[in-house]
C-alpha positions in Angstrom: -7.7 -61.5 80.2 -5.4 -64.7 79.7 -6.6 -67.8 80.1 -3.8 -70.9 80.7 -5.8 -74.2 80.7 -3.4 -77.5 81.9 -5.1 -80.6 81.3 -3.2 -82.7 83.7 -3.8 -83.9 87.3 -5.3 -80.7 89.3 -5.5 -79.7 92.4 -7.2 -80.2 95.9 -8.8 -77.2 97.8 -5.9 -76.8 100.4 -2.8 -76.9 97.7 -5.2 -74.2 95.8 -5.4 -72.3 98.8 -1.6 -72.5 99.5 -0.6 -72.1 95.9 0.8 -68.5 95.6 2.8 -68.8 98.7 6.3 -68.0 98.8 8.8 -71.4 98.5 5.5 -73.4 98.5 5.8 -76.6 96.1 4.3 -79.7 95.3 7.4 -81.2 93.7 10.1 -82.6 95.2 12.6 -80.8 96.9 15.3 -80.8 94.1 12.9 -80.0 91.8 11.1 -77.2 92.1 11.7 -74.0 94.4 8.2 -72.9 94.9 8.1 -69.4 93.8 7.2 -69.1 90.4 3.9 -68.5 90.9 4.5 -66.2 93.9 6.4 -64.2 91.6 4.1 -64.2 88.6 0.8 -63.6 91.2 3.6 -60.1 92.3 4.2 -58.8 88.8 0.4 -58.8 88.3 -0.1 -57.2 90.9 2.2 -54.6 91.0 1.3 -54.0 87.3 -2.7 -53.5 88.8 -4.2 -57.1 87.8 -5.2 -60.0 88.9 -4.9 -63.9 89.4 -6.8 -66.0 89.6 -7.4 -70.4 89.4 -10.0 -73.1 88.9 -9.0 -76.4 89.5 -10.7 -80.2 89.7 -8.7 -83.2 90.7 -8.3 -85.2 87.6 -9.4 -82.5 85.1 -7.2 -80.3 85.6 -6.2 -76.4 86.3 -7.6 -73.4 84.3 -5.4 -69.8 85.5 -6.8 -66.4 84.7 -4.5 -63.1 84.5 -6.8 -59.7 84.5 -4.4 -56.7 83.1 -5.7 -53.1 83.1 -6.1 -52.0 79.5 -3.8 -49.6 78.3 -5.1 -46.5 76.6 -3.7 -46.6 73.0 -3.3 -42.9 72.8 -1.4 -42.5 75.3 2.3 -41.2 74.7 4.1 -40.3 78.3 4.6 -37.1 79.0 8.0 -35.3 78.2 10.0 -34.6 81.2 9.8 -30.7 82.7 13.0 -28.7 82.2 14.3 -27.3 84.7 14.9 -23.6 85.3 17.9 -22.7 86.8 17.6 -19.2 88.2 20.2 -16.9 86.7 22.4 -15.2 89.3 23.2 -12.1 87.3 21.7 -8.8 87.2 22.2 -5.3 87.0 20.9 -4.1 90.3 23.3 -1.8 92.8 23.8 -3.2 95.9 25.3 -1.5 99.1 27.8 -3.5 100.9 28.2 -2.7 104.2 31.9 -4.4 105.7 34.4 -3.2 107.9 37.0 -5.9 107.2 38.7 -4.5 103.8 39.6 -8.1 102.6 35.9 -9.3 103.4 34.3 -5.9 101.9 36.8 -6.1 99.0 35.7 -10.2 97.9 32.8 -9.7 98.8 32.5 -6.6 96.4 34.3 -8.5 93.8 32.4 -11.8 93.4 29.0 -9.5 93.2 30.6 -7.7 90.2 31.6 -10.8 88.2 27.7 -11.0 87.6 26.9 -7.7 86.4 25.6 -5.9 89.8 27.0 -2.4 90.4 28.5 -2.3 93.7 28.7 0.5 96.3 31.2 -0.2 99.2 31.0 0.8 102.7 33.4 0.5 105.5 31.5 1.6 108.9 27.6 2.6 109.3 28.1 6.4 109.2 29.9 5.7 105.6 26.8 3.5 104.7 24.5 6.4 106.0 26.1 9.0 104.0 26.2 7.1 100.6 22.1 5.5 101.4 21.3 9.2 101.8 22.9 9.8 98.2 21.8 6.7 96.0 18.7 5.4 98.0 16.7 5.6 94.8 19.3 3.1 93.2 20.2 0.6 95.9 18.3 -2.4 95.6 19.4 -4.4 98.3 22.0 -3.3 101.1 24.8 -6.0 102.5 25.4 -5.7 105.7 27.6 -7.5 108.4 25.8 -7.3 111.9 28.6 -7.0 113.8 29.9 -3.2 113.2 31.6 -0.6 115.1 29.9 1.9 117.1 26.6 0.7 115.1 25.4 -2.5 114.8 24.0 -3.7 111.1 20.6 -4.4 112.8 20.8 -0.6 113.8 21.9 0.5 110.2 19.1 -0.9 108.9 16.5 0.3 111.1 17.7 4.0 109.9 17.7 3.1 106.4 14.9 1.7 106.5 13.1 5.4 107.9 14.4 6.8 104.3 13.0 3.5 102.5 10.7 0.6 104.3 10.5 -1.6 101.5 14.2 -2.1 101.5 15.8 -5.2 101.3 18.9 -6.1 103.6 20.9 -9.1 103.6 22.8 -9.7 107.1 25.9 -11.7 107.3 28.0 -12.7 109.9 30.7 -15.2 110.9 28.8 -16.2 114.1 27.0 -19.0 113.7 23.3 -18.4 113.4 22.4 -20.3 117.0 25.1 -17.2 118.7 22.1 -14.7 117.4 19.0 -17.1 118.5 20.2 -17.2 121.8 20.9 -13.2 121.8 17.3 -12.7 120.6 19.0 -10.7 117.9 17.2 -12.4 114.7 14.0 -11.5 114.2 11.7 -14.1 111.7 11.5 -13.0 108.5 15.6 -11.2 108.9 18.0 -13.2 106.2 21.3 -13.9 107.4 23.8 -15.5 105.6 26.8 -17.1 107.7 30.1 -15.2 106.0 31.7 -19.0 106.7 29.7 -20.3 103.3 31.2 -20.0 100.3 31.2 -16.4 98.5 30.0 -17.6 95.3 26.6 -18.4 96.8 25.7 -14.3 97.5 24.7 -13.8 93.9 22.1 -15.8 94.4 21.1 -14.5 97.5 21.1 -11.0 95.9 19.2 -11.9 93.2 15.5 -9.9 93.0 13.9 -13.2 92.7 15.5 -15.0 95.2 15.8 -14.6 99.2 18.6 -16.3 101.4 17.1 -18.8 103.7 15.1 -17.5 106.4 14.7 -18.7 110.1 11.8 -20.8 109.4 13.9 -22.5 105.9 16.7 -23.3 108.3 14.4 -24.3 110.8 13.2 -26.9 108.8 16.4 -28.3 107.3 17.5 -28.9 110.6 14.9 -31.0 111.4 14.9 -33.2 108.3 18.9 -33.9 108.5 21.9 -34.1 111.3 23.2 -31.1 112.7 26.6 -29.8 111.5 29.7 -29.3 114.0 29.8 -25.5 114.5 33.1 -24.0 114.0 34.3 -21.0 116.0 34.9 -17.5 113.5 34.9 -14.2 114.3 32.4 -11.6 113.1 
């Protein structure tokens, strides 16, 4: 507690009742702003304290400031180090993409981060590769729109042999197009291929997952919608 006494003229009850109001002052207009005590009151309250005043006309005024006691041994906690997820991996990833240029770029991006990549240009070739390598394949990255068999049907075939298989679907079509068609179901992981390919290693890392429908719904609810230019799958 800090006490300050002024042996001046003191104040009446009306003045005391307005003492901490902003811009209230008993001084002439050109001599006071009426902000001094109001500012002091705000600082003390924000610090968890309290200020009181006792005054009588002709006897002066006494201000008492009460502030919370600071713990002497309290040391600020060190900032928590930011954990950066590693994108590198050594797992085997099967990339299924009928567009050779997209397949080549996708495979190159994953290989740069240490992944072993198997490439398939069709669902049929993917099934053949999976039959030989299924014990080593950790994830399948497949375009949804493929000739003769969709990526969804391909994943169903593979999961009959390996039910725990992780599948990341990729498409140039927007998510809304699949939502309208009912092709996307809860729990499916979709990466729109218009995104930079450097985001693929993070989606393929065993310790992380791509955005699910619920994740993306929350993001849309918390921010403005983006324009969705059309593109080929």
